[in-house]
C-alpha positions as CSV (number, residue, x, y, z in Angstrom):
1,X,-5.4,21.7,-20.0
2,X,-2.5,20.5,-22.4
3,X,0.0,21.3,-19.7
4,X,-1.8,19.2,-17.1
5,X,-1.9,16.4,-19.7
6,X,1.8,16.5,-20.4
7,X,2.6,16.8,-16.6
8,X,0.4,13.6,-15.9
9,X,2.1,11.8,-18.7
10,X,5.5,12.6,-17.3
11,X,4.5,11.4,-13.9
12,X,3.2,8.2,-15.5
13,X,6.4,7.7,-17.4
14,X,8.7,8.5,-14.3
15,X,6.7,6.2,-12.2
16,X,6.9,3.4,-14.8
17,X,10.6,3.9,-15.1
18,X,11.1,3.9,-11.3
19,X,9.1,0.7,-10.9
20,X,10.8,-1.1,-13.9
21,X,14.3,-0.3,-12.8
22,X,13.7,-0.3,-9.0
23,X,14.9,3.1,-8.6
24,X,14.9,4.7,-5.1
25,X,12.5,7.6,-4.5
26,X,13.2,10.8,-2.8
27,X,10.5,12.9,-1.3
28,X,10.0,15.0,-4.5
29,X,9.6,11.6,-6.5
30,X,7.1,10.0,-4.2
31,X,3.9,8.9,-6.0
32,X,1.8,10.2,-3.1
33,X,2.9,13.6,-3.8
34,X,1.6,13.0,-7.4
35,X,-1.9,12.2,-6.2
36,X,-4.4,13.9,-8.6
37,X,-7.4,12.9,-6.7
38,X,-6.6,14.7,-3.5
39,X,-9.9,15.9,-1.9
40,X,-8.0,18.8,-0.1
41,X,-4.6,19.7,1.2
42,X,-5.5,18.2,4.8
43,X,-2.8,15.6,5.6
44,X,-5.4,13.4,7.4
45,X,-7.7,13.5,4.2
46,X,-4.8,12.6,2.1
47,X,-3.8,9.6,4.3
48,X,-7.3,8.3,4.3
49,X,-7.8,8.5,0.7
50,X,-4.9,5.9,0.5
51,X,-5.4,3.7,3.8
52,X,-8.8,4.9,5.2
53,X,-10.9,1.9,4.1
54,X,-11.6,-1.2,6.2
55,X,-9.1,-3.4,4.3
56,X,-6.0,-1.6,3.3
57,X,-4.4,-1.4,6.6
58,X,-5.0,-5.1,7.1
59,X,-3.2,-5.9,3.9
60,X,-0.4,-3.7,5.1
61,X,-0.4,-5.4,8.5
62,X,0.0,-8.7,6.8
63,X,2.9,-7.6,4.6
64,X,4.6,-6.4,7.9
65,X,4.1,-9.9,9.2
66,X,5.8,-11.4,6.3
67,X,2.9,-12.5,4.0
68,X,4.1,-11.9,0.4
69,X,1.8,-14.0,-1.9
70,X,-1.7,-13.3,-2.8
71,X,-3.0,-16.6,-1.5
72,X,-1.2,-15.8,1.9
73,X,-2.9,-12.5,2.0
74,X,-6.2,-14.0,1.1
75,X,-5.9,-16.5,4.1
76,X,-6.0,-13.8,6.7
77,X,-8.5,-14.2,9.4
78,X,-10.7,-11.3,8.2
79,X,-11.5,-13.1,4.8
80,X,-11.0,-10.3,2.5
81,X,-12.7,-11.0,-0.9
82,X,-10.4,-11.6,-3.7
83,X,-11.5,-8.8,-5.9
84,X,-11.1,-6.3,-3.0
85,X,-7.6,-7.7,-2.2
86,X,-6.5,-7.5,-5.8
87,X,-7.9,-4.0,-6.0
88,X,-6.2,-2.9,-2.7
89,X,-2.8,-4.3,-3.9
90,X,-3.1,-2.2,-7.1
91,X,-4.1,0.9,-5.1
92,X,-1.0,0.4,-2.8
93,X,1.4,-0.4,-5.7
94,X,0.1,2.8,-7.6
95,X,0.7,4.7,-4.5
96,X,4.3,3.4,-4.3
97,X,3.6,1.7,-1.0
98,X,3.9,-1.8,-2.4
99,X,6.0,-3.3,-5.1
100,X,5.1,-6.5,-6.9
101,X,7.6,-8.8,-8.5
102,X,7.0,-12.2,-10.3
103,X,8.0,-15.4,-8.6
104,X,6.4,-17.8,-11.1
105,X,6.2,-17.7,-15.0
106,X,3.3,-19.8,-15.9
107,X,1.0,-18.7,-14.9
108,X,2.4,-15.5,-13.8
109,X,2.3,-15.0,-10.1
110,X,3.4,-12.1,-7.9
111,X,4.8,-11.6,-4.4
112,X,4.3,-8.1,-2.8
113,X,6.7,-6.2,-0.6
114,X,6.4,-3.0,1.2
115,X,8.5,0.0,-0.2
116,X,10.2,2.4,2.2
117,X,6.9,4.5,1.9
118,X,4.9,1.4,3.0
119,X,7.3,0.6,5.8
120,X,7.0,4.1,7.0
121,X,3.5,3.2,8.3
122,X,5.1,0.9,10.9
123,X,4.6,3.4,13.7
124,X,1.1,4.1,12.5
125,X,0.1,0.5,12.6
126,X,1.7,-0.1,16.0
127,X,-0.1,3.0,17.6
128,X,-3.5,1.5,16.0
129,X,-2.6,-2.0,17.7
130,X,-2.0,-0.2,21.0
131,X,-5.0,1.9,21.0
132,X,-7.1,-1.3,20.0
133,X,-5.8,-3.1,22.9
134,X,-6.6,-0.4,25.4
135,X,-10.1,0.2,24.0
136,X,-11.5,-3.4,23.0
137,X,-11.6,-6.3,25.5
138,X,-10.3,-9.6,24.6
139,X,-8.2,-8.5,21.6
140,X,-4.6,-10.0,20.8
141,X,-1.7,-9.3,18.6
142,X,-1.3,-12.0,16.0
143,X,2.4,-11.1,14.8
144,X,5.4,-8.8,15.1
145,X,3.7,-5.8,16.7
């Protein structure tokens, strides 16, 4: 029990320092490897724990399309509620897929960018776009994919 608490504390401190000093992450330091809430060792289950709800990949899509501010993300056609958008951005940041940086001091406002881990979803998002175009009549791409 004490060892678990010490290890979790280490990961929190390491994650904080990486974010504060914008340090690169290698595979061993990836926050996704530190997930304490994994349901199983199945890579599909682990992936769905992060991006498997109906909103998260839409947020990732918009970040790929160059939206960086909360208001821009909120204005997407799917009309994501603000509380859900804020929650998904926090989850993505905690997972190391998104980094937020302040762009305004009073009031503090942030812009969001995909990390290398987040950018690695590009081929997954493209594959979903292609599958959706093949399966659903009258859909269209609305951006870079």
